[in-house]
C-alpha positions, 0 to 999 in steps of 0.5 A: 262443134259449139264456138265460143269466142273469149274476149279477155283471154290474156288475163288471169280468168280468160286463159282458164275459162278458155281451156275450161270450153276447150276441154268441154268440146267447144271451138275456142277463138281468143280475143286479144290485143297482142298474140304473143302473150299468149305463149306463155304463162300469164299474171298469178301462174295462169297457162299459157294458152297460144297452142290451145285455142283453135282461132285467136282474133287480135284487135282492140275492143276501143276501135270498132273498125279492128273488130269486123268479123268479130262475132260471126259464127260464134255461138257464145261471147264471154267476156272478162275484158277490162282495164286492170289498173289505171292507165292513160290512153284509156279509161275504164269507161273506154273499156270495161263499159264502151268496148265490151259494148261494141263487143255486144253490138256485134254478137247480136247482128251475129245473132250470138246466142249467149254472152257471158260476162265477169262484172264486180261483186255487190256493186250496190255498195261500192257506187262511188268507184269509176270502176264499178259504174263502168262495168254496171253500165255495160251490164244494165247494156246487156239486161237491154239488149233482148240477148240471152245473158249471164253475169258472174260475179266473184269476190277476188281471184287468187291471182289478187291475192299474190300482191299479199305474199309480195308485201310479206316477202318486204317484212312489213304490211298496210292496210286500210281497216282492222283486218276483221272483213271477211272474204273467200277468194277463187281460184281462176280455174275453180271459177272458170268452171263456174263461168263455163256452167253459167254458159251453158245454164238458165242462171242469170246473176251469179255471185261466186268465192273460194271454198276457204274463208278468211279474215284479212288479218288472218290472209296476211298472216298465211302469206307471212308464214309461207314466206318464213317471216314474223307478221308484221301488219299495220292497219290505219283506219278506215277514215284515213282512207277517205280522207286521202281519196278527197284529196285524190279526187282534187288532184287526180280524178283518175287516180282517185277512181281506182282508188274508190274501188279499194277503199269500199271494198275495205268497208264491206264483207266480201263472202260469196256463195263458195265454190271450188276446191283449191285452197289458197295455202297450195296457192301460195306455196306454188307463188313461192317456189325457186320455179315460180319465178317474178310474180307477174303484178 
């Protein structure tokens, strides 16, 4: 039986990837900071996996002393591990770059066959973002490491779209840009299949989106339709975002690092090669059901 380490197994994508590897007959070691999180469903209705995976390894990727033996006996490392939002204790460099680098170093020493990493979509168009730079520094390390690898570049997850449903519930939505930008987000279960295919295939770089293309305006209108409200959307000129970002860089550089990603994403089309079959409308309806509970941020 082949063995895989899933780093970031408590995250939206990591949970689906762990299940997909299990379904294909792999032995899965889930790496997390808190094993208790795996007992309950995660962000965006992603599944609980504590009783699904073969093994759970607990540690902190930013502290190498907690990682001893992490990659021993592993054939493939998959990592979607990263800092999801600004944190007063960590930076994107700490987690997305150096944390993954600590795992890569162990993978090399343990003679792991392949390392699959989830980075960002079209990083060349977002060079001003700390988030993107941290991801791509690790991609550079991975490419130079000598280990076989694949880099997955999704444009957006369905779980990211849940925020628009919450905003629609409040009755009014504000957005940077004119709403004409295009995006085709992908469900975690569909993306997990792409990731495991990459682990078993030869492609080195894979851009991926979902099966349906939206403009941001049409996506927001779908969110309002789902919650039964008339669309109320205020579009803010992009220059306002640039001005606000300049101020943030002076007074809060760390927050500016996150805001730069948002501003730059809204200046580009996020249309990626389509994969999968799951529809955003169905996902929104599931989230809107009374038994779905409060949406996790």
